[in-house]
Structures are given as structure tokens and as C-alpha cells.
N, C-alpha and C positions, 0 to 999 in steps of 0.2 A: 638761193643758192649761195650768198654770201655765209649763211649759218652753216650750211654744208661742208664749205672751204674751212670753213673756222673750226668746226669740229674735226675734221680731217688732219688739220695742221696741228689742233691739240692732241689727237691720238698719236702723229707723229712723234711729238717731243715727249708724249709719256714712254713710248716705248723706247726712244733714244736713250732716256734717262736711266730705264730700266736695264737696258744693256751695258750703259756705263757701269752700273752698279753692279753689274754680273762682271764686269772687268772686260766686256767683249766690245768691241766696237767705239772707242775712247776716242779714236780720229773721226768716226762717223757722227758724234754725238757733237762735237764742235762744227761740223760742215753741215748739220741738218739744216740751219738757216742759212740760205744764200741772199738774203737780204745785204745790203752795202755794210759798211763797218761803221758808217756815221748813223746809221739807224737803232746800232746798240747801245743802251743804256748801260755804263759802267757802274757796277754794285758791288765792286771789289773792296775790302776792308782791309787796313793794314795788318800785314803779317800772314794774309791769306792768298791763294791763289787766283787765277783769272776767275773774273766773275760778271757776267753780262746777262741782258734780257733783251730782244728785240722788240724794238716798239710797234712793229708791223704784225707779226707773227705770234708773238710772246713766248717764243722759244728761250728758255734759258740755260744758261752753260755755266757750269759750276767744276773749277780744276781745282784738285785736292791742295790742300796748303800745306807747308812745311810741317813734318812734324809726325 
């Protein structure tokens, strides 16, 4: 059961990333992970937009940086 849930969450993350690349559902991409904010591992670098990964489901959100 855990493997099925992990696979479903992985598919969801991939679909949301694809939609974000296509310019669709950027808001949906950020809200795809509903885990608490304190479970988000900050991966942001200097000069870049918001970037984090959920420790629980692996969802990764990356906001385009300036430029």
C-alpha cells in the first residue's frame, strides 16, 4: 500500500511540474503539497526564486528567479 501511495504522489508531482512548465496551474503546483510548511526543506539559492522540497511526499516547488 505504501508503494502505491508513493507512486501516486510521484505522479502527482510530475504532472504538476509539467503543468507549471506549460504555464498552466502555477498556483496548483505550489499547493500540490498540503503538508505543513515546517516539513518543507528550503533549497533556495541566492538570487533565485522560491525553491523547496517536502520531506514527506517529495513534492518539489521551484519559482522562477528574476531575469
